[in-house]
Backbone as CSV, one residue per row, in Angstrom:
resi,resn,N_x,N_y,N_z,CA_x,CA_y,CA_z,C_x,C_y,C_z
1,GLY,11.077,2.051,-60.401,12.120,1.397,-59.553,11.747,0.247,-58.705
2,LEU,11.791,0.565,-57.567,11.736,-0.478,-56.317,10.306,-1.220,-56.555
3,THR,9.257,-0.417,-56.832,7.951,-1.039,-56.869,7.760,-1.975,-58.080
4,ARG,8.502,-1.811,-59.147,8.491,-2.696,-60.252,9.127,-4.040,-59.883
5,ILE,10.243,-3.677,-59.336,11.182,-4.825,-58.819,10.336,-5.795,-57.866
6,PHE,9.711,-5.225,-56.935,8.854,-5.981,-55.923,7.812,-6.623,-56.633
7,SER,7.203,-6.109,-57.822,6.076,-6.594,-58.286,6.616,-7.793,-59.054
8,GLN,7.679,-7.797,-59.765,8.109,-8.799,-60.436,8.618,-10.026,-59.415
9,LEU,9.284,-9.698,-58.395,9.507,-10.749,-57.331,8.430,-11.471,-56.922
10,LEU,7.171,-10.818,-56.706,5.865,-11.329,-56.115,5.360,-12.233,-57.229
11,SER,5.443,-11.791,-58.594,4.751,-12.471,-59.736,5.700,-13.724,-59.991
12,SER,6.747,-13.808,-59.685,7.780,-14.754,-60.109,7.513,-15.950,-58.989
13,GLY,7.066,-15.524,-57.673,7.186,-16.442,-56.755,8.320,-16.527,-55.833
14,ILE,9.211,-15.545,-56.025,10.374,-15.473,-55.246,10.179,-15.050,-53.987
15,ILE,9.176,-14.039,-53.842,8.651,-13.546,-52.605,7.279,-14.225,-52.341
16,ASN,7.048,-14.809,-51.128,5.788,-15.416,-50.913,5.095,-14.403,-49.771
17,THR,3.874,-13.984,-50.062,3.254,-13.158,-49.071,2.226,-13.984,-48.117
18,ALA,2.167,-15.163,-48.435,1.178,-15.997,-47.669,1.647,-16.208,-46.325
19,THR,0.781,-16.292,-45.427,1.055,-16.549,-43.940,1.237,-18.059,-43.707
20,SER,1.950,-18.428,-42.783,2.031,-19.737,-42.222,1.403,-20.162,-41.018
21,THR,0.660,-19.275,-40.670,-0.166,-19.491,-39.292,-1.671,-18.912,-39.398
22,THR,-2.434,-19.495,-38.768,-3.773,-18.957,-38.571,-4.020,-18.240,-37.273
23,ALA,-2.995,-18.048,-36.539,-2.927,-17.421,-35.173,-3.095,-15.989,-35.493
24,LYS,-4.030,-15.372,-34.495,-4.206,-13.891,-34.559,-3.407,-13.160,-33.387
25,VAL,-3.007,-14.064,-32.410,-2.157,-13.675,-31.312,-0.945,-14.601,-31.166
26,LEU,0.058,-13.845,-30.773,1.375,-14.795,-30.444,1.589,-14.200,-29.021
27,VAL,1.558,-15.166,-27.956,1.955,-14.967,-26.534,3.312,-15.351,-26.464
28,CYS,4.086,-14.305,-25.998,5.608,-14.361,-25.649,5.730,-14.468,-24.254
29,THR,6.494,-15.391,-23.721,6.935,-15.503,-22.359,8.280,-14.518,-22.023
30,PHE,8.351,-14.179,-20.882,9.452,-13.395,-20.425,9.863,-13.825,-19.140
31,ASP,11.090,-13.848,-18.857,11.741,-14.242,-17.586,11.181,-15.625,-17.068
32,ASP,11.428,-16.499,-17.912,10.933,-17.974,-17.545,9.502,-17.963,-16.866
33,ARG,8.642,-17.287,-17.341,7.320,-17.338,-16.940,6.408,-18.169,-17.850
34,LEU,6.844,-19.364,-18.108,6.149,-20.313,-19.066,4.790,-20.571,-18.805
35,GLU,4.537,-20.804,-17.298,3.315,-21.172,-16.810,2.291,-20.198,-17.110
36,TYR,2.758,-18.995,-16.691,1.845,-17.759,-16.813,1.359,-17.732,-18.292
37,GLY,2.522,-17.655,-19.200,2.153,-17.585,-20.714,1.271,-18.729,-21.145
38,LEU,1.503,-19.920,-20.598,0.431,-20.963,-21.085,-0.935,-20.624,-20.690
39,GLU,-1.065,-20.138,-19.551,-2.405,-19.770,-18.904,-3.114,-18.638,-19.801
40,VAL,-2.306,-17.654,-20.137,-2.807,-16.572,-21.111,-3.329,-17.003,-22.177
41,ALA,-2.415,-17.888,-22.998,-2.703,-18.431,-24.268,-3.969,-19.214,-24.145
42,SER,-4.204,-20.045,-23.026,-5.332,-20.836,-22.959,-6.531,-20.136,-22.748
43,LYS,-6.568,-19.010,-22.069,-7.742,-18.078,-21.987,-8.087,-17.376,-23.298
44,ILE,-7.023,-17.009,-23.968,-7.252,-16.568,-25.284,-7.976,-17.530,-26.190
45,ARG,-7.428,-18.729,-26.222,-8.039,-19.733,-27.020,-9.445,-20.032,-26.732
46,GLU,-9.788,-20.061,-25.299,-10.971,-20.383,-24.927,-12.108,-19.453,-25.513
47,ALA,-11.613,-18.017,-25.645,-12.439,-16.964,-26.275,-12.578,-17.104,-27.704
48,GLY,-11.905,-18.187,-28.326,-12.030,-18.350,-29.775,-11.185,-17.781,-30.676
49,ILE,-10.218,-17.242,-30.016,-8.989,-16.598,-30.921,-7.919,-17.509,-30.982
50,PRO,-7.541,-17.690,-32.349,-6.496,-18.819,-32.747,-5.154,-18.080,-32.137
51,THR,-4.227,-18.786,-31.359,-3.331,-18.349,-30.485,-2.028,-19.266,-30.613
52,GLU,-0.982,-18.719,-30.664,0.319,-19.484,-30.815,1.190,-18.926,-29.504
53,ILE,2.077,-19.680,-28.958,2.985,-19.348,-27.938,4.387,-19.368,-28.244
54,TYR,5.140,-18.462,-27.936,6.647,-18.445,-28.169,7.232,-18.757,-26.806
55,THR,7.828,-19.877,-26.676,8.448,-20.281,-25.348,9.928,-19.990,-25.034
56,GLU,10.513,-19.893,-26.198,12.221,-19.661,-26.157,12.406,-18.284,-25.392
57,ASN,13.476,-18.248,-24.679,14.061,-17.172,-23.893,14.932,-16.234,-24.802
58,ASP,14.266,-15.801,-25.854,15.043,-14.823,-26.857,14.849,-13.452,-26.561
59,LYS,15.475,-12.606,-27.254,15.340,-11.245,-27.022,14.061,-10.897,-27.543
60,PHE,13.480,-9.743,-27.218,12.059,-9.139,-27.763,12.034,-9.082,-29.200
61,ARG,13.147,-8.491,-29.834,13.224,-8.213,-31.245,13.088,-9.675,-32.196
62,LYS,13.679,-10.685,-31.545,13.681,-11.864,-32.170,12.200,-12.578,-32.211
63,LYS,11.557,-12.212,-31.128,10.147,-12.674,-30.923,9.291,-12.015,-31.840
64,MET,9.389,-10.756,-32.096,8.523,-9.931,-32.975,8.813,-10.297,-34.487
65,ASN,10.229,-10.642,-34.730,10.520,-10.972,-36.113,9.910,-12.357,-36.415
66,TYR,9.870,-13.253,-35.379,9.253,-14.423,-35.499,7.693,-14.324,-35.912
67,ALA,7.072,-13.497,-35.067,5.603,-13.135,-35.322,5.474,-12.519,-36.777
68,ASN,6.141,-11.711,-37.227,6.230,-11.167,-38.615,6.237,-12.241,-39.674
69,LYS,7.438,-13.043,-39.344,7.755,-14.246,-40.435,6.430,-15.209,-40.572
70,ILE,5.949,-15.467,-39.532,4.705,-16.452,-39.453,3.421,-15.901,-39.858
71,GLY,3.369,-14.500,-39.968,2.238,-13.744,-40.418,1.231,-13.403,-39.364
72,VAL,1.579,-13.285,-38.133,0.637,-12.984,-36.942,0.535,-11.460,-37.306
73,PRO,-0.895,-10.972,-37.369,-1.217,-9.592,-37.612,-0.625,-8.613,-36.402
74,GLY,-0.204,-7.513,-36.867,0.335,-6.496,-35.932,-0.939,-5.803,-35.161
75,PRO,-0.554,-5.032,-34.056,-1.586,-4.481,-33.291,-2.438,-3.213,-34.052
76,THR,-3.687,-3.253,-33.975,-4.519,-2.216,-34.593,-4.841,-1.285,-33.353
77,ILE,-4.758,0.044,-33.943,-5.214,1.129,-32.953,-6.422,1.853,-33.473
């Protein structure tokens, strides 16, 4: 069923699983705290970790959808 359809979509190139970023971290700003977000992103980059920053004042869900869309890895426990 579903697995077969998904497999065919992948093999035909309709679904692309390649990531569009090398970022391992996405820093999201909240409550117009852009300066703090930039500072945090800078420190993470200084540690050698590829980082992207999301500066728009959107809802949390939209920020997480963006992270998923560009391929930022999720948290590991």
